[in-house]
C-alpha positions as a printed NumPy array, in Angstrom:
array([[ -2.256,  33.372, -37.983],
       [ -3.088,  31.509, -34.813],
       [ -3.07 ,  27.568, -34.31 ],
       [ -6.927,  27.226, -34.542],
       [ -6.976,  29.091, -37.966],
       [ -4.18 ,  26.799, -39.435],
       [ -5.988,  23.544, -38.098],
       [ -9.065,  24.635, -39.627],
       [ -7.447,  25.709, -42.844],
       [ -5.954,  22.218, -43.139],
       [ -9.385,  20.728, -42.492],
       [-10.939,  22.729, -45.225],
       [ -8.218,  22.015, -47.585],
       [ -8.628,  18.228, -47.127],
       [-12.301,  18.313, -47.642],
       [-11.808,  20.288, -50.813],
       [ -9.333,  17.861, -52.072],
       [-11.594,  14.919, -51.297],
       [-14.671,  16.618, -52.94 ],
       [-12.662,  17.399, -55.981],
       [-11.216,  14.14 , -56.421],
       [-14.799,  12.558, -56.203],
       [-16.225,  14.911, -58.901],
       [-13.039,  14.668, -61.349],
       [-13.145,  10.78 , -61.24 ],
       [ -9.744,  10.403, -59.682],
       [ -9.835,   6.739, -58.27 ],
       [ -6.681,   6.931, -56.014],
       [ -8.303,   9.277, -53.261],
       [-11.7  ,   7.593, -52.816],
       [-10.028,   4.147, -53.002],
       [ -7.569,   5.269, -50.238],
       [-10.702,   6.727, -48.112],
       [-12.343,   3.435, -48.263],
       [ -9.443,   1.847, -46.921],
       [ -8.864,   4.478, -44.361],
       [-12.545,   4.141, -43.209],
       [-11.931,   0.594, -42.342],
       [ -8.588,   1.193, -40.421],
       [ -9.743,   4.249, -38.526],
       [-12.238,   2.104, -36.401],
       [ -9.619,  -0.52 , -35.765],
       [ -8.293,  -0.317, -32.129],
       [ -4.837,  -1.242, -33.391],
       [ -4.32 ,   2.063, -34.874],
       [ -6.79 ,   4.211, -32.636],
       [ -5.428,   3.206, -29.237],
       [ -1.803,   3.79 , -29.949],
       [ -2.706,   7.203, -31.736],
       [ -4.526,   8.4  , -28.666],
       [ -1.818,   7.227, -26.216],
       [  0.799,   8.972, -28.382],
       [ -1.113,  12.206, -28.725],
       [ -1.531,  12.507, -25.133],
       [  1.849,  11.121, -24.068],
       [  3.894,  13.436, -26.259],
       [  1.789,  16.497, -26.199],
       [  4.451,  18.561, -24.532],
       [  7.254,  17.686, -26.812],
       [  9.098,  20.337, -28.603],
       [  8.766,  18.844, -32.128],
       [  5.37 ,  17.286, -31.931],
       [  4.447,  16.566, -35.302],
       [  7.977,  15.305, -36.179],
       [  7.467,  12.97 , -33.198],
       [  4.245,  11.999, -34.217],
       [  5.207,  11.178, -37.7  ],
       [  7.918,   8.851, -36.362],
       [  5.401,   7.221, -33.958],
       [  3.038,   6.818, -36.938],
       [  5.631,   4.901, -39.171],
       [  6.691,   2.852, -36.224],
       [  3.203,   1.924, -35.002],
       [  2.117,   1.388, -38.544],
       [  5.066,  -1.322, -39.094],
       [  4.46 ,  -2.997, -35.642],
       [  0.886,  -3.363, -36.304],
       [  1.563,  -4.792, -39.734],
       [  4.157,  -7.377, -38.432],
       [  2.329,  -8.439, -35.278],
       [ -1.356,  -8.508, -36.617],
       [ -1.038,  -9.196, -40.179],
       [  1.548, -10.638, -42.611],
       [  5.204,  -9.562, -42.587],
       [  4.996,  -8.819, -46.348],
       [  3.092,  -5.56 , -46.844],
       [  3.347,  -3.064, -49.538],
       [  4.521,   0.342, -48.696],
       [  1.188,   1.702, -49.605],
       [ -0.709,  -0.098, -46.811],
       [  1.984,   0.989, -44.262],
       [  1.804,   4.452, -45.236],
       [ -1.999,   4.39 , -45.268],
       [ -1.961,   3.083, -41.748],
       [  0.586,   5.649, -40.66 ],
       [ -1.632,   8.415, -42.282],
       [ -4.484,   7.117, -40.385],
       [ -2.535,   7.205, -37.168],
       [ -1.931,  10.897, -38.038],
       [ -5.607,  11.711, -38.868],
       [ -6.565,  10.298, -35.371],
       [ -3.801,  12.533, -33.623],
       [ -4.797,  15.537, -35.649],
       [ -8.421,  15.064, -34.619],
       [ -7.364,  14.741, -30.931],
       [ -4.988,  17.931, -31.047],
       [ -7.815,  20.004, -32.964],
       [-10.453,  18.913, -30.363],
       [ -8.027,  19.773, -27.587],
       [ -7.121,  23.168, -29.015],
       [-10.797,  24.029, -29.589],
       [-11.49 ,  23.003, -25.915],
       [ -8.67 ,  24.939, -24.532],
       [ -9.712,  28.055, -22.849],
       [ -7.744,  31.379, -23.145]])
């Protein structure tokens, strides 16, 4: 399976999980999506995610590096722009938002790449 198919499968699985959670009445995923919708347009996460996605694009363990960068950036943003006291839920949601931006950038770069 090539990389484009893997990325597309991840995208389809995510959409299916979101739709199923909305129809089953699960509150966790729609509430998290509402918080993510507010976070993703904030430059404090979007800009570092773009920088890391392009700066570390040739690293051997790309997604492991992005996971580390997302956790680090999430904690730095929390400490410098918000209060020092934050729950793990918000920090992990911010890290997930970072990874979403990196995923979208990487998928678009993969689609645009010519063979």
